C-alpha positions in Angstrom: 110.0 85.3 97.4 112.1 86.0 101.0 113.6 89.5 99.5 109.7 91.2 98.3 107.4 89.1 101.2 108.1 92.8 103.3 108.3 95.3 100.3 104.9 93.6 99.3 103.0 93.2 102.4 103.9 97.1 102.9 102.6 98.9 99.6 99.2 96.6 100.2 98.6 97.7 103.4 98.6 101.2 101.9 97.0 100.5 98.4 94.1 99.0 100.2 93.8 101.7 103.4 94.4 104.7 100.4 91.6 102.9 98.4 89.4 102.4 101.5 89.5 105.8 101.9 89.2 106.8 98.6 85.7 104.8 98.2 84.5 104.7 101.8 82.3 108.8 100.5 80.4 106.8 97.6 79.3 104.2 100.1 78.1 107.0 102.4 76.6 108.9 99.8 72.8 107.7 99.4 73.2 109.2 103.3 75.4 112.1 103.5 74.2 113.7 100.7 70.7 114.6 101.9 72.3 116.2 104.5 74.8 118.3 102.5 71.7 119.2 100.2 73.0 117.8 97.2 71.4 114.4 95.3 73.4 111.4 95.3 74.8 111.5 92.1 76.3 114.0 93.3 78.9 112.1 94.9 80.0 112.1 91.1 81.7 115.4 91.3 83.1 114.6 94.6 84.7 111.2 92.7 86.0 113.6 89.8 87.4 115.9 92.3 89.4 113.1 93.9 91.2 111.8 90.7 91.6 115.5 90.0 94.1 116.1 92.8 95.5 112.4 92.6 96.3 113.6 88.8 98.5 116.0 90.1 100.5 114.1 92.9 101.1 111.1 90.6 103.2 113.2 88.5 105.3 114.6 91.0 105.4 111.2 93.4 108.9 110.6 91.2 110.2 113.8 92.6 108.8 113.1 96.4 110.4 110.0 96.1 114.0 111.2 95.3 113.6 114.0 98.2 111.8 112.3 101.1 112.5 108.3 100.3 109.6 106.2 99.6 108.5 104.2 102.4 108.1 108.6 103.5 105.7 109.3 100.7 103.7 105.9 101.6 103.1 107.4 105.0 102.3 110.6 103.2 99.6 109.1 101.2 97.5 107.4 103.8 97.9 110.5 106.2 96.7 113.0 103.4 93.7 110.5 102.7 93.2 110.8 106.9 93.0 114.4 106.8 90.3 114.7 104.3 88.2 112.2 105.8 88.4 114.1 109.1 87.9 117.2 107.4 84.8 116.2 105.2 83.2 115.4 108.6 82.2 119.2 108.9 79.6 118.8 106.4 80.8 122.3 104.6 80.4 121.5 101.1 83.6 124.0 101.0 84.9 121.7 103.3 84.0 118.8 101.3 85.8 119.9 98.2 88.8 120.0 100.4 88.4 116.6 101.9 88.1 115.3 98.1 91.5 117.2 97.1 93.2 115.7 100.0 91.9 112.3 99.8 93.1 112.5 95.7 96.1 113.7 96.9 97.1 111.0 98.8 95.4 108.1 96.4 97.5 109.5 93.6 100.7 108.9 95.2 100.3 105.0 95.7 100.9 103.5 92.3 104.1 105.2 91.7 105.7 105.1 95.0 104.5 101.1 95.3 105.6 99.8 91.8 108.9 102.3 92.7 109.8 99.6 95.5 108.3 96.7 94.2 110.0 97.0 90.2 113.4 96.6 92.1 112.0 93.7 94.8 110.1 91.8 92.3 111.7 88.9 90.2 111.0 89.7 86.8 109.6 86.3 86.1 106.8 87.1 88.7 106.8 91.0 88.2 102.5 90.6 86.8 101.5 88.3 89.7 103.1 90.6 92.7 102.0 93.5 91.3 98.6 92.3 91.0 98.9 91.0 94.6 99.6 94.7 95.9 96.6 96.0 93.2 94.1 93.1 95.6 94.7 95.7 98.0 91.9 98.0 95.7 89.5 95.9 95.8 90.2 95.5 99.7 89.3 98.3 100.2 86.4 98.6 98.5 85.0 95.2 100.1 86.1 96.7 103.3 84.1 99.8 102.8 81.0 98.1 101.8 81.3 95.8 104.9 82.0 98.6 107.7 80.6 101.5 106.6 77.3 100.3 106.0 76.8 99.4 109.5 79.0 102.4 111.1 76.7 104.9 108.9 73.3 103.0 110.6 75.0 102.5 114.3 76.9 105.7 114.4 76.5 108.5 111.2 78.1 108.8 108.1 80.4 111.5 110.6 82.2 108.7 112.6 82.1 106.2 110.0 84.7 108.6 108.4 86.5 109.7 111.8 87.2 105.4 112.0 88.3 105.2 108.6 91.1 108.2 109.3 91.5 106.5 112.0 92.4 103.6 110.2 94.5 105.2 107.7 96.6 106.7 110.2 97.4 103.3 112.5 98.8 102.0 109.1 101.1 104.9 108.5 102.5 104.3 112.3 103.2 100.2 111.6 105.2 101.0 108.5 107.7 103.5 110.2 110.1 100.9 111.2 110.6 100.3 107.4 112.3 104.0 107.5 115.0 102.8 107.8 115.4 101.1 104.1 114.6 105.1 103.0 118.1 106.3 105.4 119.9 104.1 102.3 118.5 105.1 99.8 120.2 108.2 97.2 118.0 111.4 97.8 117.6 113.9 94.6 117.8 117.5 95.2 116.5 120.2 92.8 113.4 118.7 91.9 110.1 120.3 91.5 110.4 122.8 88.8 107.3 122.6 85.9 110.3 120.4 83.6 110.0 117.5 86.5 106.2 118.2 87.2 105.5 117.1 83.0 108.4 114.8 82.5 106.2 112.0 83.1 104.1 112.5 80.6 106.6 113.2 78.1 108.5 109.9 78.9 104.9 108.3 78.2 104.2 110.0 74.7 107.4 109.1 73.7 107.1 105.4 73.7 104.0 104.1 71.5 103.6 100.8 73.4 103.7 102.6 77.2 100.8 105.6 75.3 99.2 102.8 74.2 98.6 101.3 77.8 98.0 104.5 79.0 94.8 105.2 76.8 93.6 101.7 77.0 94.0 102.3 81.0 92.0 105.4 80.9 89.1 103.4 78.8 89.2 100.9 81.3 89.4 103.4 84.3 86.3 105.1 83.2 84.6 101.5 83.9 86.0 101.0 86.9 84.9 104.4 88.4 81.7 103.7 87.1 81.3 100.4 89.3 82.9 102.3 92.5 81.2 105.3 92.4 77.5 104.3 91.5 76.9 100.5 91.7 75.7 101.2 95.9 73.4 103.9 94.4 71.8 101.9 91.4 71.3 98.8 93.8 69.7 100.5 96.7 68.1 103.6 94.5 66.9 102.0 91.6 66.7 98.1 92.3 65.5 98.6 95.7 68.0 97.1 97.9 68.7 97.4 101.5 71.7 99.3 102.2 73.3 96.1 104.1 72.1 94.2 100.9 73.6 96.7 98.7 76.6 96.9 100.1 77.3 93.2 100.3 76.5 92.7 97.0 79.1 95.3 96.3 81.8 93.9 98.8 81.0 90.5 96.5 82.3 92.5 93.4 85.4 93.8 94.9 85.8 90.3 96.7 85.9 88.8 92.8 88.2 91.7 92.1 90.9 90.6 94.2 90.4 86.6 92.8 90.8 88.3 89.3 94.0 90.4 90.2 95.8 87.5 91.3 94.4 84.9 88.7 95.2 87.1 85.9 98.4 88.1 87.2 99.6 84.0 87.1 98.3 83.8 83.8 99.8 86.9 82.4 103.2 85.6 83.7 102.7 81.9 82.7 100.3 81.6 79.5 99.5 84.5 78.1 101.5 87.9 76.9 100.1 91.1 79.2 98.4 92.5 76.1 96.4 89.4 75.4 95.3 89.2 78.6 94.5 92.8 79.0 92.6 92.5 75.8 90.4 89.5 77.4 89.7 91.4 80.1 88.5 93.8 78.1 86.1 91.8 76.8 85.2 90.5 80.1 84.5 93.8 80.9 82.0 94.8 78.4 79.8 91.4 78.5 79.5 91.5 82.1 78.3 95.0 82.0 75.5 94.9 79.6 74.6 91.7 82.3 74.8 94.5 84.5 72.8 97.1 82.6 70.0 94.2 82.7 69.6 94.1 86.2 65.7 94.4 87.0 63.8 94.1 90.6 62.5 89.8 88.9 66.5 89.3 88.6 67.3 86.4 91.6 69.9 87.8 93.9 71.8 85.0 93.3 71.9 86.2 89.8 72.7 89.9 91.1 75.5 88.2 92.5 77.3 85.9 89.6 77.3 89.1 86.9 78.5 91.6 89.9 81.3 88.9 90.4 82.2 88.8 86.9 82.2 92.8 86.5 84.2 92.7 89.3 86.8 90.5 87.9 87.1 92.2 84.9 86.6 96.2 85.9 88.6 95.9 89.3 91.0 93.1 87.9 93.1 94.4 85.5 95.8 96.9 87.2 98.0 94.9 88.4 99.3 93.5 85.1 99.0 96.7 83.3 101.0 98.3 86.2 103.7 95.3 86.0 103.7 95.9 81.9 104.7 99.3 82.5 107.1 99.2 84.6 108.8 96.5 82.7 108.7 98.9 79.8 109.9 101.8 82.0 113.7 103.1 81.3 115.8 102.1 84.5 115.7 103.9 87.7 112.2 106.1 86.5 109.3 103.5 87.1 108.1 105.9 90.1 107.4 108.7 87.1 106.9 106.7 84.2 103.9 104.9 86.7 102.6 108.4 87.4 102.4 109.6 83.5 100.9 106.5 82.7 98.3 107.3 85.6 97.8 110.8 84.5 95.3 108.6 81.5 94.1 106.4 83.6 92.5 108.9 86.1 91.4 111.3 82.8 89.3 108.4 81.8 88.5 108.2 86.6 87.9 112.3 86.3 86.0 111.9 83.3 83.5 108.6 83.9 81.9 110.0 87.3 80.4 113.2 85.6 79.6 111.0 82.4 77.8 109.1 84.1 75.7 111.3 86.5 75.1 112.7 82.9 73.8 109.4 81.5 71.4 108.6 84.4 69.8 112.1 84.8 69.3 111.8 80.2 68.1 108.1 80.7 66.7 108.1 83.7 68.2 104.8 84.9 71.3 103.7 86.7 71.0 100.6 83.7 71.2 102.1 80.4 74.2 104.3 81.7 76.3 101.1 82.4 74.9 99.1 79.2 77.0 103.1 77.4 79.6 102.3 79.5 80.4 99.2 78.2 81.2 99.8 74.5 84.9 101.4 75.0 86.2 98.4 76.9 84.7 96.6 74.0 86.7 98.4 71.6 89.6 99.0 73.8 89.5 95.2 73.9 89.3 94.4 70.3 92.5 96.8 69.6 94.2 94.9 72.5 93.9 91.6 70.8 95.1 92.5 67.5 98.5 94.3 69.0 98.9 91.1 70.6 98.4 89.0 68.1 100.7 90.9 65.8 103.9 91.3 67.9 
């Protein structure tokens, strides 16, 4: 574990701050949307743009690692996120689109570069656990956004909240600078950047049926995860009548459960179950807890809301570490970053489509709850497929 501690700490910090930057606009949405002259549901399009640019940056991450080094790419990711948050404070619609692009480009680099770093550092018998610990950076970032951003919005403004998160991202970039010495020792790849290089990660995924199956499942799970991330605060605040502070705390509980879940699921996948079986069980939990979320009403006790939210968070936010470790295991030697970027492309298709589709269903049905019910059906089908394939293997 000594050899993996520093790489794990570095990738965890980058993951947490990039995730916080990605999620913070959704937490600010109920306040910022009115100033921008759009509805709170409009945040779905912002999140869609974030994931559109994340898809593209993930595909070029392998080439960036070869050209600049893994630690430099980590610094790029959080600095791009910071620049996006700063651009969004102008409250000009055109710059809001630029903000989404910059934040998304930064976020898209994180998983491929982290997998590249950890695949060579993590002991094979502990890969699911190590990758899952790193992936707890996502719910940690979500929890930080839920705890810190609402009080900052109320005490200062949504603009200064965005600036604060941006400064935290820059601080992480500076803190990891000493680790650049590892980049100096790594071999450099030149001549990357052609269209073939850009599309190569997708071709690698399509050429491997086991990896392709995981990629398609991640697309479904990613849509459920984004339904939680993008709309949960608005659901609790606007439809169920909870204050922004209370809604933020419930949202943080869901992400906190994701933190515990990611570590627990990684340990279980390493010791007792195959990764595919673990992912199948998480899909079933996602579907059942999502149905519970759909049934929320003003008559539910607060503790009931928190428990179901925690179960939803533990599954919808908790699956990624097991999935990324399995992708890394199946990747050709030296191509972990590239093939992770390729599978992430499919994951982010789900994330890209989910926010506007969810917003459309909300508008059509007139209820966030009914939209959550619709979005828990596909994870149930994915879970069935995974459990059948795991039994046959």
